[in-house]
C-alpha positions in Angstrom: 140.0 1.5 119.7 141.7 -0.3 116.9 140.6 -1.1 113.3 141.5 -4.7 112.2 141.9 -5.2 108.4 139.1 -2.7 107.7 136.7 -5.3 108.9 136.5 -5.3 112.7 136.8 -3.0 115.7 138.8 -3.9 118.7 137.5 -2.2 121.9 138.8 -2.1 125.4 135.9 -1.6 127.9 135.4 -1.8 131.6 132.2 -3.7 131.0 132.4 -5.7 127.8 128.9 -7.2 128.4 127.5 -3.7 127.5 128.4 -4.6 123.9 128.2 -8.4 123.7 124.6 -8.4 125.0 123.3 -6.1 122.3 125.6 -7.1 119.4 125.2 -10.9 119.1 128.1 -11.5 116.8 130.6 -9.6 118.9 133.2 -11.6 120.8 134.7 -11.0 124.2 138.5 -11.6 124.5 140.8 -11.4 127.5 141.8 -8.1 129.2 138.3 -6.6 128.8 138.6 -6.5 125.0 135.8 -7.0 122.5 135.9 -7.6 118.8 133.0 -6.2 116.8 132.3 -6.4 113.1 132.9 -2.9 111.5 129.6 -2.2 109.9 127.1 0.6 109.9 124.6 -1.2 112.2 127.4 -2.0 114.7 128.9 1.4 114.6 125.5 3.0 115.2 124.8 0.7 118.1 128.2 1.5 119.7 127.5 5.2 119.3 124.1 4.8 121.0 125.9 3.1 123.9 127.8 6.4 124.2 131.1 4.8 123.3 133.3 7.6 122.0 135.3 7.8 118.9 133.4 5.1 116.9 134.3 5.5 113.2 132.0 5.0 110.3 133.0 2.1 108.0 132.9 4.5 105.1 136.4 5.6 106.2 137.9 2.1 105.5 135.4 0.5 103.1 134.7 3.1 100.5 136.6 4.0 97.3 135.5 7.7 97.2 134.6 8.0 93.5 134.7 11.1 91.4 137.0 13.5 89.7 138.5 14.8 92.9 139.7 13.1 96.1 138.1 14.3 99.3 139.9 16.5 101.9 140.1 15.0 105.4 137.4 17.3 106.6 135.1 16.0 103.8 135.8 12.4 104.8 135.0 13.3 108.5 131.8 15.0 107.4 130.7 12.1 105.3 131.4 9.7 108.1 129.4 11.8 110.6 126.4 11.8 108.2 126.4 8.1 107.7 126.1 7.5 111.4 123.3 10.1 112.0 119.9 9.6 110.5 118.8 13.1 111.3 121.6 15.7 111.4 122.8 19.2 110.6 125.8 19.9 108.4 126.9 23.4 109.3 130.2 23.6 107.4 131.0 27.1 106.2 130.4 28.1 102.6 133.2 27.0 100.3 134.3 23.9 102.3 132.8 21.4 99.9 129.8 20.1 102.0 127.9 19.2 98.8 130.6 16.7 97.9 130.6 15.3 101.5 126.8 14.8 101.3 127.0 13.1 97.9 129.7 10.6 99.0 127.8 9.8 102.2 124.6 9.2 100.2 126.4 7.1 97.6 127.8 5.0 100.4 124.4 4.4 101.9 123.0 3.5 98.5 125.9 1.0 98.1 125.0 -0.5 101.5 121.4 -0.7 100.4 120.4 1.4 103.4 118.5 3.8 101.2 117.0 3.6 97.7 116.4 7.2 96.6 117.6 10.6 97.6 115.6 13.8 97.3 117.7 17.0 97.3 115.7 20.2 98.1 117.6 23.4 97.3 117.2 26.9 95.8 116.2 27.0 92.2 119.4 28.8 91.2 121.7 25.9 92.2 119.7 22.8 91.1 121.7 22.4 87.9 124.7 24.6 88.4 125.7 23.2 91.8 123.9 19.9 92.6 123.6 18.2 89.3 127.1 19.4 88.3 128.6 18.1 91.6 126.8 14.8 91.3 128.4 14.4 87.9 131.8 15.2 89.5 131.5 12.9 92.5 129.0 10.2 91.7 128.9 9.9 87.9 127.6 6.3 88.2 124.4 7.5 89.8 121.2 8.4 87.9 120.2 12.1 88.5 117.2 14.2 87.4 115.8 17.6 88.1 112.1 17.9 89.0 111.3 21.2 87.4 108.7 22.7 85.1 105.0 21.8 84.8 103.4 19.7 87.4 103.0 16.6 85.2 106.7 16.8 84.3 107.7 17.1 88.0 105.4 14.1 88.8 107.0 12.0 86.0 110.4 12.5 87.4 109.4 12.0 91.1 107.6 8.8 90.1 110.6 7.7 87.9 113.6 5.6 88.9 116.4 8.2 89.3 118.4 7.6 92.4 118.9 11.3 93.0 116.1 13.8 92.3 116.7 17.5 92.7 113.8 19.9 93.4 113.4 23.5 94.5 111.6 24.6 97.7 108.3 25.7 96.0 108.3 22.6 93.8 108.0 20.3 96.9 104.6 21.7 97.7 103.4 21.1 94.1 104.2 17.4 94.1 104.2 16.6 97.9 101.8 13.6 97.5 104.0 12.1 94.8 107.1 12.6 96.9 105.4 10.9 99.8 104.9 7.8 97.6 108.2 8.1 95.7 110.4 5.9 97.9 112.7 8.6 99.1 114.6 7.3 102.1 117.0 10.3 102.4 115.9 14.0 102.2 118.7 16.5 101.9 117.8 20.2 102.4 120.4 22.6 101.2 120.4 26.2 102.4 118.1 24.9 105.2 117.4 28.4 106.6 114.5 28.4 104.1 112.8 26.2 106.7 113.5 28.3 109.8 109.8 29.3 110.3 107.7 26.4 111.5 104.5 28.4 110.9 104.9 28.5 107.1 103.2 26.1 104.6 106.7 25.3 103.2 107.8 24.0 106.6 104.6 22.1 107.2 104.8 20.3 103.8 108.3 19.2 104.5 107.5 18.1 108.0 104.7 16.0 106.6 107.1 14.2 104.3 109.4 13.1 107.1 108.5 9.6 108.2 110.0 7.7 111.2 112.5 5.9 108.9 113.4 8.9 106.8 117.0 10.1 106.8 117.1 13.9 107.0 120.3 16.0 106.5 119.9 19.8 106.7 122.7 21.9 105.3 123.5 25.6 106.1 126.8 27.5 106.6 124.9 30.2 108.4 122.7 28.7 111.1 120.5 31.2 113.0 122.2 34.1 111.1 119.5 36.7 111.7 118.2 35.7 115.1 118.4 32.8 117.7 114.7 32.3 116.9 115.7 30.9 113.5 117.0 27.8 115.2 113.5 26.7 116.3 112.0 25.6 113.0 115.2 23.8 112.0 115.4 21.9 115.3 111.8 20.9 115.1 112.5 19.0 111.9 115.8 17.3 113.0 115.7 17.2 116.7 112.1 18.0 118.0 112.9 16.6 121.4 115.7 19.2 121.8 113.3 22.2 121.8 110.0 23.0 123.6 106.8 22.1 121.9 105.7 25.7 121.5 107.6 28.5 119.8 106.8 31.0 122.5 108.6 28.8 125.1 111.7 28.7 123.0 111.5 32.4 122.4 111.4 32.9 126.2 114.6 30.8 126.4 116.7 32.8 124.0 115.2 36.3 123.9 114.7 39.1 126.4 111.5 41.2 126.0 112.3 45.0 126.1 109.0 46.4 124.9 105.9 44.9 123.2 107.6 45.0 119.9 111.3 44.8 120.7 113.3 41.8 121.9 117.0 41.1 122.2 119.0 37.9 122.5 119.9 36.7 125.9 123.6 36.1 126.9 123.2 32.4 126.8 121.2 32.3 123.5 124.2 31.0 121.6 124.6 27.9 123.9 120.8 27.3 123.7 120.9 27.4 119.9 124.0 25.1 119.8 122.2 22.5 121.9 119.0 22.8 119.7 120.9 22.3 116.5 122.2 18.8 117.3 123.4 16.4 116.2 125.7 18.6 114.0 129.1 18.9 112.4 130.8 22.1 111.5 134.1 23.0 109.8 135.2 26.5 109.0 137.3 27.4 106.0 140.1 28.5 108.3 140.1 25.0 109.9 140.2 22.9 106.7 141.3 24.9 103.7 144.5 26.7 102.9 142.8 29.5 101.0 144.4 32.8 99.9 143.6 35.8 102.0 140.4 37.7 101.4 140.6 41.5 101.8 137.7 43.9 102.3 138.1 47.4 100.8 135.8 50.4 100.8 135.9 52.7 97.8 134.3 56.1 98.2 131.9 57.3 95.5 130.6 60.8 95.3 126.9 61.1 94.7 125.9 63.1 91.6 124.1 66.5 92.3 120.9 64.8 91.2 121.3 61.9 93.6 122.3 64.2 96.5 119.3 66.4 95.9 116.8 63.5 96.1 118.7 61.8 99.0 118.5 65.0 101.1 114.9 65.6 100.3 114.0 62.0 101.3 116.0 62.3 104.5 114.2 65.5 105.4 110.8 63.9 104.8 111.9 60.9 107.0 112.9 63.3 109.8 109.5 65.0 109.7 107.7 61.5 109.7 109.8 60.3 112.7 108.9 63.4 114.7 105.2 62.7 114.4 104.9 59.0 114.9 106.6 55.9 116.3 109.3 54.4 114.1 108.4 50.8 113.2 110.7 48.3 111.6 108.5 48.3 108.5 108.6 52.0 107.7 112.3 52.1 108.7 113.1 49.3 106.2 111.0 50.9 103.4 112.7 54.3 103.8 116.2 52.9 104.2 115.6 50.9 101.0 114.8 54.1 99.1 117.9 55.8 100.4 119.9 52.8 99.2 118.2 52.8 95.8 119.0 56.5 95.3 122.6 55.8 96.1 122.7 52.9 93.7 121.2 54.9 90.8 117.4 54.2 90.5 114.5 54.4 92.9 111.0 53.0 92.9 108.4 55.7 93.6 105.3 55.2 95.7 103.3 55.0 92.4 105.4 52.2 91.1 107.4 54.2 88.7 111.2 54.0 88.4 113.3 57.2 88.6 116.8 56.8 87.1 119.8 58.8 88.2 123.1 59.5 86.5 125.5 56.8 87.8 128.7 58.1 86.1 130.5 58.6 89.4 129.8 55.1 90.7 130.4 53.6 87.3 133.8 55.3 87.0 135.0 53.8 90.3 133.7 50.3 89.2 135.6 50.6 86.0 138.8 51.4 87.9 138.3 48.3 90.0 137.7 46.1 86.9 140.8 47.4 85.2 142.8 46.8 88.4 141.6 43.2 88.8 144.0 40.4 87.8 141.2 37.9 87.1 137.4 38.0 86.3 135.1 40.2 88.4 131.7 39.6 90.1 129.5 42.7 90.6 126.6 42.3 93.0 123.7 44.7 92.4 120.9 44.5 94.9 118.3 46.4 92.9 117.1 45.0 89.6 116.3 48.5 88.2 120.0 49.3 88.0 121.2 46.1 86.4 120.2 46.9 82.8 121.7 50.4 82.9 125.0 49.1 84.3 125.3 46.1 81.9 124.6 48.2 78.9 127.4 50.6 79.9 129.9 47.8 80.4 129.1 46.1 77.1 129.1 49.4 75.2 132.7 49.9 76.4 133.8 46.5 75.2 133.8 44.8 78.6 132.1 41.5 78.0 129.4 41.2 80.6 126.7 38.7 81.4 123.7 39.0 83.9 122.4 36.6 86.5 119.0 37.7 87.9 115.6 36.3 88.7 114.6 37.0 85.1 117.2 34.7 83.6 115.9 31.1 83.0 117.6 28.3 84.9 119.2 26.6 81.9 120.6 29.9 80.7 122.1 30.6 84.2 123.9 27.3 84.1 125.4 28.0 80.7 126.5 31.5 81.8 128.1 30.1 85.0 129.9 27.4 83.1 131.3 29.7 80.5 132.4 32.2 83.1 134.1 29.5 85.1 135.8 27.6 82.3 136.5 29.9 79.4 139.1 32.5 80.1 138.2 34.4 76.9 134.5 34.6 77.6 132.7 36.8 80.1 135.0 39.2 82.0 132.3 40.6 84.3 129.3 38.9 85.8 126.6 41.3 87.1 124.5 39.4 89.7 121.4 40.1 91.7 122.6 38.7 95.0 119.7 36.4 95.8 120.1 34.7 92.4 123.6 33.4 92.9 124.4 33.7 96.6 124.2 29.9 97.2 126.1 26.9 96.1 127.8 28.1 92.9 131.6 28.1 92.5 132.9 31.1 90.7 136.6 31.0 91.5 137.5 32.2 88.0 137.0 35.6 89.6 139.1 36.9 92.5 137.3 40.3 92.9 133.8 40.9 94.2 132.3 44.4 93.9 129.2 45.4 95.8 127.5 48.1 93.8 125.4 48.7 96.8 124.9 46.7 100.1 122.4 44.0 100.7 120.5 44.1 104.0 120.9 40.3 104.6 124.1 39.1 106.4 123.4 35.6 105.1 123.2 36.7 101.5 126.3 38.9 101.9 128.4 36.1 103.3 127.1 33.5 100.8 127.7 35.8 97.9 131.3 36.5 98.9 131.9 32.8 99.3 131.3 32.2 95.6 135.0 33.2 95.0 136.5 32.4 98.4 136.2 28.6 98.3 138.1 25.4 97.4 139.7 25.9 94.0 140.6 29.6 94.5 144.4 30.1 93.8 144.6 33.9 94.0 144.2 36.4 96.8 140.6 37.7 96.7 139.2 41.2 97.3 135.7 42.4 98.3 135.2 46.0 97.2 132.3 48.0 98.7 131.2 51.1 96.8 130.2 53.7 99.4 128.5 56.9 98.3 126.2 57.7 101.2 125.9 57.5 105.0 123.3 54.8 104.9 125.6 52.6 102.8 128.5 53.1 105.2 126.3 52.2 108.2 125.0 49.0 106.5 128.4 47.8 105.4 129.8 48.4 108.9 127.1 46.1 110.3 127.8 43.4 107.7 131.5 43.6 108.3 130.9 43.0 112.0 128.7 40.0 111.1 125.5 41.8 112.4 122.3 41.2 110.4 120.8 44.6 109.4 117.2 43.4 110.0 117.9 43.0 113.7 119.2 46.6 114.0 116.9 48.3 111.5 115.2 50.7 113.9 118.4 51.7 115.7 120.2 52.1 112.3 117.3 54.3 111.0 117.6 56.6 114.0 121.4 56.9 113.5 120.9 57.9 109.9 118.3 60.5 110.8 120.6 62.0 113.4 
């Protein structure tokens, strides 16, 4: 296949009539060669004819606007998306898939294939990631965020902005307006939020997808917790690729051990791969020359008070386990309490918070901060500890800011911007993992500290990727503070890319032993 003057494709085929009969303006030459106009319609027809290697015209007919020029893998990703009306972008965190999507959407807008784009993403990255990246890569496009009271969201949805950004829960509030809003392309970022086809969230989105709607779903961690997670995603993008009923898909990928316990079949990975098509995926190792990331465990001694409560709770758990079957629910609850004690504060059964002396863990954290050559991210999974820790750091003159669910969206954006751009501003950013695990670039830091482990592999990987992504110039370090057996067990699972939820009962039994 040859590209002629960025305007036409020269193909050599055994049967040229395959093309000339379906593309009227194509021309058959001698030697089984065919000349075809290089346009989106023609490229899509050729792909439908199973002709391999057909490039998208974006590669030769697009100026790639913005502050930064794309990497080759970003161009390839954009090209793939422009030729696939429904598709998955499974590029790893930190590979710049947001930019790829923006360029692809901008090209489709230029070609008048679409009129408006709806971006659905987590609340935490609407402004700090998506609007910021649209400014970087498509400054000429109009952008607005549909957030706030219902009437405010409606006004924006019914407005004229070419790109509208909205959070997951916001979609349900203004679904009727979205349906009438002229959105030809829907982009779903961190698409795992739609893995369960039984939820109202999933059903609302499915109702918005019309036959002519373009749909691109983005996630760097597809089916991270279970092969079953692929079902809801596939039903949106490629419903013909999975059975009609969830139970049938479950039987394809899972092996039933007991009434309540299932395990993935050996061929589950292949089944998931086939379900999540069409798709493109690049890993960071394939496309970015990033500095090394090192994982380090730092041992922390529990205080006498922590150890006392930890041992008492463990004894109670042993007694409970002897008298009843262990379920995933009670295993998760009790493990969470052990982790809370290790971190410095625990919620009691009555809803009160018991705080512990965190001097030992804090001392190790301070050592890590002093050793770090750049800024530091500290992920704290339990909100009850965040205030205690932040106050200590600020009292000692270590300028610290907090990102949690309690921090308003506009303030989060300001904190992120100052942290990333001002070397004299915030030194340490204390973060509740769920509040900044997605989309945000924080390469001003090269050290990540986990005050305590999260139980979600997806959150863990996404959070670490905030520093290990395009723009990082320094070797990065992930430091795990380990003060108890339960923490060590959880970190070991995460380091081996095993989601804690899938092993919760087995892990619980190991801890009790």
